[in-house]
C-alpha positions as CSV (number, residue, x, y, z in Angstrom):
1,M,119.5,-46.7,-94.7
2,S,118.0,-48.4,-91.7
3,D,119.9,-46.3,-89.1
4,G,118.9,-42.8,-88.0
5,N,119.2,-40.4,-90.9
6,K,119.9,-37.4,-88.7
7,T,122.9,-39.1,-87.1
8,K,124.0,-40.3,-90.5
9,K,124.2,-36.8,-91.8
10,Q,126.2,-35.7,-88.8
11,T,129.0,-38.3,-89.5
12,L,129.0,-38.3,-93.4
13,M,131.7,-36.2,-95.0
14,T,130.1,-36.4,-98.5
15,E,128.2,-33.1,-98.3
16,G,128.8,-29.5,-97.3
17,S,132.0,-27.5,-96.8
18,I,135.2,-29.5,-97.5
19,V,137.2,-27.3,-95.1
20,K,134.7,-27.6,-92.4
21,S,134.4,-31.4,-92.8
22,L,138.2,-31.9,-92.6
23,L,138.7,-29.5,-89.7
24,L,135.8,-30.8,-87.6
25,F,137.1,-34.3,-88.1
26,A,140.8,-33.5,-87.7
27,L,140.7,-31.3,-84.6
28,P,139.3,-33.9,-82.2
29,L,141.6,-36.5,-83.8
30,M,144.6,-34.2,-83.4
31,V,143.8,-33.5,-79.7
32,G,143.2,-37.2,-79.2
33,N,146.5,-38.1,-80.8
34,V,148.3,-35.5,-78.6
35,F,146.8,-37.1,-75.5
36,Q,147.8,-40.5,-76.8
37,Q,151.4,-39.4,-77.3
38,L,151.4,-38.0,-73.8
39,Y,151.4,-41.6,-72.5
40,N,155.0,-42.1,-73.3
41,T,155.9,-38.5,-73.1
42,V,154.8,-38.3,-69.5
43,D,156.7,-41.5,-68.7
44,S,159.8,-39.7,-70.1
45,I,159.2,-36.5,-68.2
46,V,158.7,-38.3,-64.9
47,V,161.6,-40.7,-65.1
48,G,163.9,-38.0,-66.6
49,N,163.3,-35.6,-63.7
50,Y,162.9,-38.1,-60.8
51,V,165.2,-41.0,-61.9
52,G,167.9,-39.6,-64.1
53,K,169.1,-39.1,-67.7
54,E,170.0,-42.9,-68.0
55,A,166.3,-43.7,-67.3
56,L,165.2,-41.1,-69.8
57,A,167.5,-42.6,-72.4
58,A,166.1,-46.1,-71.5
59,V,162.4,-45.1,-72.0
60,G,163.0,-42.8,-74.9
61,S,165.2,-45.2,-76.9
62,T,162.5,-47.9,-76.9
63,D,160.3,-45.9,-79.3
64,S,161.6,-47.5,-82.4
65,I,161.1,-51.0,-81.0
66,V,157.6,-50.3,-79.8
67,N,156.7,-48.7,-83.2
68,T,158.1,-51.7,-85.1
69,F,155.3,-53.9,-83.6
70,I,152.6,-51.4,-83.2
71,G,153.3,-50.0,-86.7
72,F,152.3,-53.3,-88.3
73,F,149.0,-53.4,-86.4
74,T,148.4,-49.7,-87.1
75,G,148.7,-50.3,-90.8
76,L,146.2,-53.1,-90.7
77,S,143.8,-50.9,-88.7
78,T,144.2,-48.3,-91.5
79,G,143.0,-50.9,-94.0
80,A,140.0,-51.8,-91.8
81,G,139.1,-48.1,-91.4
82,V,139.2,-47.6,-95.2
83,V,137.0,-50.6,-95.8
84,I,134.5,-49.5,-93.2
85,S,134.4,-45.9,-94.4
86,Q,133.7,-46.9,-98.0
87,Y,130.9,-49.2,-97.0
88,Y,129.6,-46.5,-94.7
89,G,129.7,-43.9,-97.5
90,A,128.0,-46.4,-99.8
91,E,125.2,-46.8,-97.2
92,D,125.7,-50.6,-97.1
93,D,124.6,-51.6,-93.6
94,E,125.6,-55.2,-93.9
95,G,129.0,-54.4,-95.4
96,V,129.7,-52.1,-92.4
97,A,128.5,-54.7,-89.9
98,R,130.6,-57.5,-91.4
99,S,133.7,-55.2,-91.6
100,V,133.4,-54.3,-87.9
101,Q,133.0,-57.9,-86.8
102,T,136.0,-59.0,-88.9
103,T,138.1,-56.1,-87.5
104,I,137.5,-57.1,-83.9
105,A,138.3,-60.8,-84.7
106,L,141.5,-59.6,-86.4
107,T,142.5,-57.5,-83.4
108,F,142.2,-60.6,-81.1
109,I,144.6,-62.5,-83.3
110,M,147.0,-59.7,-83.7
111,S,147.2,-58.9,-80.0
112,I,148.4,-62.5,-79.2
113,F,151.1,-62.3,-81.9
114,C,152.2,-58.8,-80.9
115,T,152.4,-59.6,-77.2
116,F,154.4,-62.8,-77.3
117,G,156.5,-62.0,-80.3
118,A,157.6,-58.7,-78.9
119,I,158.5,-60.1,-75.4
120,L,160.6,-62.8,-77.0
121,L,162.5,-60.4,-79.3
122,V,163.1,-57.5,-76.9
123,P,166.6,-58.5,-75.8
124,K,167.8,-59.2,-79.3
125,L,166.5,-55.9,-80.6
126,L,168.2,-53.9,-77.8
127,V,171.5,-55.6,-78.6
128,L,171.0,-54.9,-82.3
129,M,170.4,-51.3,-81.5
130,G,173.7,-51.1,-79.6
131,T,172.0,-50.1,-76.3
132,P,174.7,-49.0,-73.8
133,G,175.2,-51.1,-70.6
134,D,174.0,-48.3,-68.3
135,V,170.7,-48.2,-70.1
136,F,170.1,-51.8,-71.2
137,D,168.4,-53.4,-68.1
138,S,166.0,-50.5,-67.6
139,A,165.0,-50.5,-71.3
140,Q,164.4,-54.2,-71.3
141,S,162.3,-54.0,-68.1
142,Y,160.2,-51.2,-69.5
143,L,159.6,-52.9,-72.9
144,R,158.6,-56.3,-71.3
145,I,156.0,-54.6,-69.1
146,Y,154.7,-52.5,-72.0
147,F,154.2,-55.4,-74.3
148,A,152.7,-57.6,-71.6
149,G,149.8,-55.1,-71.6
150,V,149.8,-54.0,-75.2
151,T,146.4,-55.6,-75.9
152,G,144.7,-52.6,-74.4
153,L,146.5,-50.3,-76.8
154,L,145.6,-52.4,-79.8
155,F,141.9,-52.6,-79.0
156,Y,141.7,-48.9,-78.2
157,N,143.3,-48.0,-81.5
158,M,141.1,-50.4,-83.5
159,G,138.0,-49.3,-81.7
160,S,138.9,-45.7,-82.4
161,G,139.6,-46.5,-86.0
162,I,136.0,-47.9,-86.4
163,L,134.5,-44.7,-85.0
164,R,136.7,-42.5,-87.1
165,A,135.8,-44.5,-90.2
166,V,132.1,-43.4,-89.7
167,G,133.2,-39.8,-89.0
168,D,133.1,-39.9,-85.1
169,S,136.5,-38.6,-83.8
170,K,135.0,-37.1,-80.6
171,R,134.2,-40.1,-78.4
172,P,137.7,-41.6,-78.8
173,L,139.0,-38.2,-77.7
174,Y,136.9,-38.2,-74.5
175,F,138.1,-41.6,-73.4
176,L,141.7,-40.8,-74.3
177,I,141.7,-37.6,-72.2
178,F,140.4,-39.6,-69.2
179,S,143.0,-42.4,-69.6
180,T,145.8,-39.9,-70.1
181,I,145.0,-38.1,-66.9
182,L,144.9,-41.6,-65.2
183,N,148.3,-42.4,-66.6
184,I,149.8,-39.1,-65.3
185,L,148.4,-39.8,-61.8
186,L,149.7,-43.4,-61.9
187,D,153.1,-42.2,-63.1
188,I,153.4,-39.9,-60.1
189,L,152.2,-42.6,-57.7
190,F,154.4,-45.4,-59.0
191,V,157.6,-43.5,-60.0
192,V,157.6,-40.6,-57.5
193,G,155.6,-42.0,-54.6
194,L,156.5,-45.7,-54.6
195,N,160.0,-45.2,-56.2
196,M,159.4,-48.0,-58.8
197,G,161.6,-46.4,-61.5
198,V,161.0,-47.2,-65.2
199,E,159.0,-50.3,-64.2
200,G,156.5,-48.0,-62.5
201,A,156.2,-45.9,-65.7
202,G,155.5,-49.1,-67.7
203,Y,152.8,-50.3,-65.3
204,A,151.1,-46.9,-65.3
205,T,151.0,-46.9,-69.1
206,I,149.5,-50.4,-69.6
207,I,146.8,-49.8,-66.8
208,A,145.7,-46.6,-68.5
209,Q,145.7,-48.1,-71.9
210,G,143.6,-51.0,-70.6
211,V,141.0,-48.6,-69.2
212,S,140.7,-46.7,-72.6
213,A,140.2,-50.0,-74.4
214,L,137.4,-51.1,-72.1
215,L,135.6,-47.8,-72.5
216,I,135.7,-47.8,-76.3
217,L,134.7,-51.5,-76.5
218,L,131.8,-50.7,-74.2
219,V,130.6,-47.9,-76.3
220,L,130.8,-50.0,-79.5
221,T,128.9,-52.8,-77.9
222,M,126.1,-50.5,-76.7
223,E,125.9,-48.7,-80.0
224,K,122.6,-49.1,-81.9
225,R,123.8,-48.3,-85.4
226,N,125.3,-50.5,-88.0
227,Y,128.9,-50.2,-86.7
228,R,128.2,-51.7,-83.3
229,I,130.1,-54.8,-82.1
230,Q,127.9,-57.9,-82.2
231,W,130.0,-60.3,-80.2
232,R,128.1,-63.4,-81.4
233,R,128.9,-62.5,-85.0
234,V,132.6,-61.7,-84.4
235,R,134.5,-63.8,-86.9
236,L,136.7,-63.4,-90.0
237,H,134.6,-62.8,-93.1
238,K,136.8,-63.9,-96.0
239,N,135.8,-61.2,-98.5
240,I,136.1,-58.4,-95.9
241,L,139.4,-59.8,-94.6
242,R,140.8,-59.8,-98.2
243,Q,139.8,-56.2,-98.6
244,I,141.4,-55.2,-95.3
245,I,144.6,-57.0,-96.2
246,T,144.6,-55.5,-99.7
247,V,144.6,-52.0,-98.2
248,G,146.2,-52.6,-94.8
249,L,149.1,-55.0,-95.5
250,P,151.1,-52.6,-97.6
251,A,150.6,-49.9,-95.0
252,A,151.4,-52.4,-92.2
253,L,154.6,-53.5,-93.8
254,Q,155.6,-49.9,-94.6
255,M,155.0,-48.8,-91.0
256,M,156.7,-51.8,-89.4
257,I,159.7,-51.9,-91.6
258,T,160.2,-48.1,-91.4
259,S,160.0,-48.3,-87.6
260,F,162.4,-51.3,-87.6
261,S,164.9,-49.3,-89.7
262,N,164.7,-46.6,-87.0
263,V,166.3,-49.2,-84.7
264,F,169.4,-48.8,-86.8
265,V,169.0,-45.0,-86.9
266,Q,168.9,-45.1,-83.1
267,S,172.1,-47.2,-83.1
268,Y,173.9,-44.3,-84.9
269,I,172.8,-41.9,-82.2
270,N,173.7,-44.3,-79.4
271,K,177.3,-44.1,-80.4
272,F,177.4,-40.5,-79.1
273,G,176.6,-41.6,-75.6
274,S,173.7,-41.4,-73.1
275,A,173.5,-37.5,-73.2
276,A,173.0,-37.6,-77.0
277,M,170.5,-40.4,-76.5
278,A,168.6,-38.4,-73.9
279,G,168.7,-35.3,-76.1
280,W,167.5,-37.2,-79.1
281,S,164.8,-38.8,-77.0
282,S,163.6,-35.4,-75.8
283,Y,163.5,-34.0,-79.3
284,G,161.7,-37.2,-80.4
285,K,158.9,-36.7,-77.9
286,I,158.4,-33.1,-78.9
287,D,158.6,-34.1,-82.6
288,K,155.9,-36.7,-82.2
289,V,153.5,-34.2,-80.5
290,C,154.2,-31.5,-83.2
291,M,153.8,-34.1,-86.0
292,L,150.4,-35.1,-84.8
293,P,148.4,-32.1,-86.3
294,I,149.9,-32.9,-89.7
295,Q,149.3,-36.6,-89.4
296,S,145.7,-35.9,-88.2
297,V,145.0,-33.9,-91.4
298,G,146.4,-36.9,-93.4
299,L,144.1,-39.3,-91.5
300,S,141.1,-36.9,-92.0
301,V,141.8,-37.0,-95.7
302,T,141.9,-40.8,-95.6
303,T,138.3,-40.9,-94.2
304,F,137.1,-38.1,-96.4
305,V,138.4,-39.8,-99.6
306,G,137.1,-43.2,-98.5
307,Q,133.5,-41.9,-97.8
308,N,133.3,-39.8,-100.9
309,L,134.6,-42.5,-103.2
310,G,132.1,-44.9,-101.5
311,A,129.4,-42.4,-102.4
312,G,130.7,-42.1,-106.0
313,K,132.0,-38.5,-105.6
314,A,135.5,-38.7,-106.9
315,D,135.8,-35.0,-107.8
316,R,135.0,-34.0,-104.2
317,A,137.6,-36.6,-103.0
318,K,140.2,-34.9,-105.1
319,K,139.2,-31.4,-103.9
320,G,139.4,-32.6,-100.3
321,T,143.0,-33.7,-100.9
322,G,144.0,-30.3,-102.2
323,V,142.4,-28.6,-99.2
324,G,144.2,-31.0,-96.9
325,I,147.6,-30.0,-98.3
326,R,146.9,-26.3,-97.8
327,I,145.7,-26.9,-94.2
328,C,148.9,-28.9,-93.5
329,L,151.2,-26.2,-94.8
330,V,149.6,-23.5,-92.6
331,T,149.8,-25.9,-89.6
332,A,153.5,-26.6,-90.3
333,V,154.5,-23.0,-90.2
334,V,152.5,-22.4,-87.0
335,L,154.4,-25.3,-85.4
336,I,157.9,-24.4,-86.6
337,I,158.2,-20.9,-85.2
338,P,157.5,-21.4,-81.5
339,T,159.3,-24.7,-81.2
340,W,162.4,-23.3,-82.9
341,I,162.4,-20.2,-80.5
342,F,161.8,-22.2,-77.3
343,A,163.7,-25.3,-78.1
344,P,165.9,-25.3,-74.9
345,Q,162.9,-24.7,-72.7
346,L,161.0,-27.6,-74.3
347,V,163.9,-30.0,-73.9
348,G,164.3,-28.8,-70.3
349,L,160.9,-30.3,-69.5
350,F,162.5,-33.7,-69.7
351,N,165.9,-33.2,-68.1
352,G,168.0,-30.3,-67.0
353,D,171.5,-31.8,-67.7
354,E,173.6,-29.3,-69.7
355,E,174.6,-31.9,-72.3
356,V,171.1,-33.1,-72.8
357,L,169.8,-29.6,-73.3
358,Y,172.6,-28.9,-75.8
359,Y,171.8,-32.0,-77.9
360,G,168.0,-31.7,-77.7
361,A,167.9,-28.0,-78.7
362,L,170.4,-28.8,-81.5
363,F,168.2,-31.5,-83.0
364,M,165.0,-29.5,-82.7
365,R,166.4,-26.4,-84.4
366,L,168.0,-28.4,-87.1
367,L,165.1,-30.6,-88.0
368,M,161.9,-28.5,-87.3
369,P,162.1,-26.2,-90.4
370,F,161.8,-29.3,-92.6
371,Y,158.2,-29.9,-91.4
372,I,157.0,-28.1,-94.5
373,A,158.4,-31.0,-96.5
374,I,156.3,-33.5,-94.6
375,C,152.9,-32.2,-95.7
376,A,152.8,-33.6,-99.2
377,N,153.8,-37.1,-98.3
378,Q,151.3,-37.3,-95.4
379,V,148.3,-36.0,-97.2
380,Y,148.8,-37.7,-100.6
381,A,149.5,-41.0,-98.8
382,G,146.3,-40.5,-96.8
383,S,144.3,-39.8,-99.9
384,L,145.7,-42.8,-101.8
385,R,145.0,-45.1,-98.8
386,G,141.5,-43.7,-98.5
387,A,141.0,-44.7,-102.2
388,G,142.2,-48.2,-101.3
389,N,145.7,-47.8,-102.9
390,S,148.2,-48.6,-100.2
391,T,150.8,-50.2,-102.4
392,A,152.2,-47.0,-104.0
393,P,152.6,-45.1,-100.6
394,M,154.2,-48.2,-99.2
395,I,156.8,-48.5,-102.0
396,I,157.5,-44.7,-102.1
397,M,157.8,-44.4,-98.3
398,M,159.9,-47.5,-97.8
399,S,162.3,-46.4,-100.6
400,C,162.8,-43.0,-99.0
401,F,162.5,-43.7,-95.3
402,I,164.4,-46.9,-95.3
403,L,166.6,-47.6,-98.4
404,F,167.7,-44.0,-99.0
405,R,168.0,-43.1,-95.3
406,Q,170.1,-46.2,-94.5
407,I,172.4,-45.6,-97.4
408,Y,172.7,-41.9,-96.4
409,L,173.4,-42.7,-92.7
410,F,175.9,-45.4,-93.6
411,A,177.8,-43.0,-95.9
412,M,177.7,-40.1,-93.4
413,S,178.9,-42.2,-90.5
414,R,182.1,-43.0,-92.4
415,I,182.6,-39.4,-93.7
416,T,182.2,-37.5,-90.5
417,D,182.2,-37.9,-86.6
418,S,179.6,-35.1,-86.2
419,V,176.1,-35.9,-85.0
420,I,174.6,-33.2,-87.3
421,P,174.8,-35.1,-90.6
422,I,173.4,-38.2,-88.9
423,A,170.3,-36.2,-87.6
424,L,169.7,-34.8,-91.1
425,G,169.0,-38.3,-92.3
426,Y,165.4,-37.8,-91.2
427,P,164.5,-34.6,-93.1
428,M,166.4,-35.7,-96.3
429,G,164.0,-38.7,-96.4
430,W,161.0,-36.5,-95.9
431,V,162.0,-34.2,-98.8
432,L,162.6,-37.0,-101.2
433,C,159.4,-38.8,-100.3
434,S,157.3,-35.7,-100.8
435,I,158.8,-35.0,-104.2
436,I,158.1,-38.6,-105.4
437,M,154.7,-38.8,-103.8
438,T,153.5,-35.5,-105.5
439,I,154.7,-36.7,-108.9
440,Y,152.9,-40.0,-108.5
441,Y,149.7,-38.6,-107.2
442,R,149.4,-36.2,-110.1
443,T,149.7,-39.1,-112.6
444,I,146.8,-41.4,-111.3
445,D,143.0,-41.4,-111.4
446,L,142.0,-41.5,-107.7
447,G,138.5,-42.8,-108.4
448,K,139.6,-46.1,-110.1
449,Y,140.7,-47.6,-106.7
450,K,137.2,-47.6,-105.2
451,L,136.6,-50.8,-103.3
452,T,132.8,-50.9,-103.0
453,E,129.9,-50.3,-105.3
454,K,127.1,-48.1,-104.2
């Protein structure tokens, strides 16, 4: 390979201890994801404490709308990462270079559609979600500001995906830590100092995301190895685009439609009023942070499997998947115990209202024990995507997280007026998905999905 062999060995996951490879990759990724989640979490903490529970409900209830649009792009970036990691594992310099240039071109196109499409649809989605009148205007203002600057988030995520595909999860972390600190400072300045309300939180977020995107694009431009951005060569390469879409489109549709279905889930919660909304929002922020270690192991498995299949090491790819499951189970137990015990205190970070504390602690203690059920669906889906098979995870996850969950919620909402059965719609979907994903994974030959030839 024409690039430095020493650096290559540092980023390849095709040799050495499997546990070490997965953990060294997953830990910086996990910390980075925690900091990325802090963007919206800090927004919620600041507005919840300095503006009020209606503002907290407004910012928190927008997650499902944001994730509907961002989820589609995230799925495509997963496809790009798999393609790059397999070419990288196969030591194909030109394949890596063409994959990177195609990925950047695709990000330009997607940022335009995401920005304008989201801004146009925001009011309709808020109405569809049954957003209460005391929350509607603030939620709409926050979302329009957020999507006006969403290009920064898209380029940061895609740039990070390129680096992760070649085994580098550290530099994205450094940039994210910096931009998260910037976001916190801007939140305090705009919301507390200048009294700009939820609009201030939105501006703080898009400025910080823009800085993180500029940093990662600068690093990729200055990079000397085969995954650098060569701006003069940035264009869509037909064969690479086909491979990215083959892997990424099923994941994109699954993430987008699952997030869109959560708009309807949110509508069920909204019926219980702004206190329940704020409590659900508080639980949701904590849930996303706690979910990140598990998701990071799944993403680590995706890169591990992609590189090892690219190098022709199918047995090692399978062993890595099993190790990933065991790491996830231990992680889940470690997360469940303290969050269950300290649920009221964690919810209190967002808002001290008695009703908000009640609902938030209720949701946390009810749902957190089911984290054990998430491990199988996250790791097996990550392994299948790393092999280039995104269709099966898409079908399984959409069936469980959308079809089953919506049928369940529709039935429960007509059987009972309690919020508890509604909240249980989430873990019931997790359990069913893990059962089906495990059965499917054990029936397939992982190596047959390899995209590249060494």
